[in-house]
N, C-alpha and C positions, 0 to 999 in steps of 0.2 A: 282405460283412461291413460293418456300420455303424460309422461313426466319429463321435465327438463331440469337437469342439475347443473348449476353453475358454481364453480369454485373460484374464490378470490384469494390471491396470495399477496400479502403485503407485510409491512414492518410495523413495529409498535412505537408509541410515544406517549405524551401526556396531554391532559386536558385541564382547563380551568374554567370556572364559571365566570371569569372576568370578561369584560366587554371587548377586550382588545385582541388583536391577532395573536396567534400562538404557534408553538411547534406543531407539526402535522404528523401524528402517529398514524400507522396504517393497520388495517384489519388483517386477520390471518385465518384463511380457510373457513369462510362463512358460507355454508351451503344453503341454497334456496331451491325449494321444489315448487314449481309453478304448475297448477292443475287447471285445465280447462279455462282459458282466459275470458270466456264469454258465457258464464252461467246465467240462468234467469235471475234478474235482480229481485232482491228482497228488501222491503222497506224496514231498515233496522232501527230507525230513530225518528222522532217527530221533528228534529231540528231541521232536516231537509225533506220537503214533501215529495221530491222527485229524485231520489238518489239513483246513481248509475254505478254498477259494479265495474271497477277498473280491472281487477284480476282476483284470482283465488289462490291461496297458499295452503299448505298443510302437509301432513304425513299420513299416507294411506293406512287405515286401520287404527289411527290414533285421534286425529282431529283435523279440521280444516276451518278456514275463515275467509269470508268474502271481504275484500278491501275495496271500498268505494272511491270514486273520484275525489280529488282534493278540493277543498274550498278555502278561500281566504277568510281569516278571522280578523274582525275589526277590534276597535278599542272602545267598548261600550261605556267604560267608566273614566275615560281620559287618564289612563294610567301614565304617570310621568316618564317611566323608563320603557315605554312600549317599543322603541327602536331597538332595544336589546332583549326583547322578549319573544318566546320563553327562554329562560336562562337557568332552568332547573325544573324540579318536579312541581306540579300544580296540586295543591291540597284544597279539598272542599268537603264540608260537612253540613248536615241539615241543622236548622235552628227554627223549630216551629214550622210555619208555612214557608219560610225562607231558607236560603243556603248562604253560608259564609265561605268565602274563598280567600286564600292567601297567595299573593303574587310574590314569588321569590326572586329577589335581586340583592345587591349588596346592602340595601335597606328594603325591608319587606313591607308590603301594603296589605290591607284587608278590605274586602268588598262584600256587599250584600246583594243577592239576586233572587229571582223568582224560581229558578231551577238550579241544578248542579252544573250547568254548562256555562262556559265562558261568555257565550253570546247573550245570555240572559242575566248577566250581572248588571245591576242598576246603578250603583254608585260606590265610590270609595267611602268607607265609614270606619274610622275618621278619615279626613282628607289627607292627613300627614302619614308618614311611615310609622309602623308600630313596633318594628324590631330591626336591629342592625345599624351599623354606622361605618364610616370609613374616615380615617384621619392619620395624622402623623404622631402616633403613639405606639409604645413598645409592648404590644399584646398580640396574642394568637389570632385576633379577629380585626386587626387594623385595616384589612382590606375589605371587610364587610362580613355580614352573616345572612345567609340565604335560608329563610324559614321554609323547609321542604315538606315536612309531614306534621300535620296537626290533628289531635284527637281530643274528644271531650272525655274528661275523667268522670265528672258528674256535675249537673247543674251548669253553673257559669265557669267551672274550673276546666281549663284546657292544658294539655301538655304538647309541647312543640319540639321537634328535632330539627337541627339546623346544620348547614354546611358553613364552615368559617374559613377565611383566608388570611394568612399572614403575608404581607407584602414587604417584609423586612423593615427595619428601622435604622436610621431615618429613611422615609420612603423615597424622597427625591424623584417622584414621578413614576416609580417602578410599579408595574402591574403584574409581574410574575408572582405566582401564588404558591405557598406551602399550605396544604389543606388539613383540616381536622373536622371532627363532628362533635356536636354538643346537644344539650337538652336545656329547655327553659319552660317556665310555667306561667300561666295567666289565671287570674281570678275574676276577669270581667269579659269573658268570651273573646279573648284575643285582642282587645283594644290596647292593653299594655302587657308587658312581659317582664319577668324577673331577669336579673343578670344571668347570662348563659354560663354553663359549665361544660368543659370538655368531657366526652365519654369515650371517644375512639380517636387514637392517634397512630401515626405510622410506626412500624418497627424500625424505620430508618431515621437517623438524626437529621434535623434541618441543616443544610449546608450553610457555610458562612456567606457565600455569594448567592444571589437569587437564582433559583433553578426550580422548574416546575416539579411538583411532587406532593407527597403527603397522602392521607386517606380522606377522601371527600366525595362529593356528588352523590348524595344518598337518597334513599327512601326507606321508610319504616312501616311495617304492618304488624297488626296483632294476630298472632297465631292462636286461633280459638280452639284448636285441637290440643295444644300443649300449654296453653295459658302462659305465653311468653311473647316478648317483642322479638321480631326479626328485623335486623337492619342490614340492608344491602348497600354497598358502597364500592368505590373503585380506587385502584392504584395501578393503572394500566389494564389489569384484569378486574373481574367482578369478585368481590369478597363479601363475607357476611359475618355477623355477630349476633348473639342472643342475650337477652336479659329477662330473668323471671321476676324482676322487681316491677310492680305495676307503674311505678314512677320513672323507671328507666334511669335511675340515678347513677352518677359516676361511681366506678368501682364495682358495679354489678354486671358489667358486660363481659362476655367471653367470645373471643374470636374463633372462627372455624380454622382448625389447623390439623392437617393430616387425618381427616375423617372424624374429628370430634371437636367439641367446643371447650377447649382447655386453656387457651391463652388469654391473658388480660386484655381488655379493650384499650387500655392506655399503654401503648408501646409494645404489645405482645406480637408474637409471630403470627403469620397468616398464610393460608394457601387458597388458591382460587376455588370458587364454587364449582362443583363437578358438572361437566357437560356444557359449560358456556364458553363462548369465544371471547377474545379480548374486546374491551370496550368500556363504556362509561355511562353515567346517568341512568341507572336502572329504575324502572317504575313497575311495581308489583301490585297485583290485586288478586283476591279470591274470586274465581268465576263460578257462580252458582249453577250455571248451565253445564259447563264442562266438568264441574266438581273437581277442579284443579286450581293450583296457583298459576297465574299467567304473568310472565315478565316481558317487558320490552326494554331495550337499551340500544345505544348506537355504537357502531364499530368505529375504528380509527381510520385514518388515511384521507387521501385527497378526494375519495368518493365515499365518505362515511355514510353508512346505511343503518336503518333501524331494523333490529332483529326481534323475533318473538320466540319464546320457549315456554313450555308448560311443565309442571311438576306436581306430583302427588303429595310430597312432603315438604316442599320449600327448600330442599337441600340438593336433591339430584334432579337435573333438568334434561329435557329432551333436546334433540339436535336443533340448533338454532335455524330459523327460517327468516329470510329477508322479507319484510312486509312494506317498507317504504324506502324510496330513493329520492334524491334531489331532482327536482324538475327544472333547475336552472344551472345544472352542471357543477354544483358544489357538494354540500354535505347536508344530510338530514339528521338532525341532532335533537336532544332534549325532549324525548317522548313522554307523554302521560296518557294513559287510558282512563277515561271517566265514563262510568256506567251509572250505577246507583250513587256511588261516590268515586273517589280516586282509589279506594282500597277494596271496593266490591263492585262487581258487574254481573249481569246476566248474559243472555244470548246476544243482545244488542248493546253496543257501546260506541264511544267516539274517541279517536286518538288525536291528540294535539301534539304539535312538534314545530321546530324551527327549520326552515329551508335556507341554508346559507349560500351566498354568492361564493364562487371559487376563491376569491381573494379576501373573504371575510369582511368585505366593505359594507354589507348589509345582510339582514336576515328577514325572511317573510314568516309571519305567523300563519300556520296552516292547520287544517283539520280534515279528517276522513271518518266516515262511518265505518264500523266494522261489525260483522255478524259471525258468531262462532257456531260451529256445528260439531256434534258427536259423530263417530264413525258410521252409525246406522241412519243418519239423517240426510 
């Protein structure tokens, strides 16, 4: 089997979940191994009855994945911020025979659908936003709160983890963001939420003048092996923190620093997650077929790409592989893999992402089917 390895060399910068144009950081040494670009197609998912494999990626002896041709994703629920979507992690969880999905933007919405996939969401319920606001007030979240990861505690009680933006005060039209992460709670299945509280902030102080920065763009998963929350976030590189508190409350989080979780979530030092390349907007799920954690995230630069890596422990990750590039000459950003949910998948799943125009003037909501294989398959 032939392998082609491509190395990309670029510089770093910062990202915001804001809708506006931004500085353009660049990715650094992202390798991709392309394996046999025309394998026999496998039907990975009932969303598309006639999928076609676009290419295959993987690492010999470890894993591989068929990546299918891209599809346009519509707006089945008349989501009001669709022109700026996706703008972060997509969270979905089962509710009886239905599925509840949360649409992350500066104000987050809630929808109900017949399956876990975006295309099968039926309506916004309620019709108004359920969490987050933007305004001229002097708080850490005056630029909005993106509800990124939502879980059911029990019955109607949900816990939500969010990305917040401070656009400085007074705002005066500024959209540059200083980011942080928080937690919020709901007692009515996510229709309403408590006032959010910060759980993770940058080790760096917010500058007096607007400047992209802070700790944000997160996803959270429950580590069922160690009974703790794992939060992945970015500040140029991918970082992580853990909490053994089932409610993920402020003060219970410890950042990864020099090989151990020792630094406080609020203002503590941090070092990048081992094995990963620079980038942002991580999306992590437990893959029951590979029996590993799977992460996708996007790199920086004028040709931002979506990478994939796997891990046995959620801490040490395999060599990143590029799985998606822009089809319009811009950047592929904001990936989420949805299989059973956004935090668990089997052999077949679906990756959603944004394909940006080179000048950030518009983005397209795209999806691809993805099928995972073990080394002996």
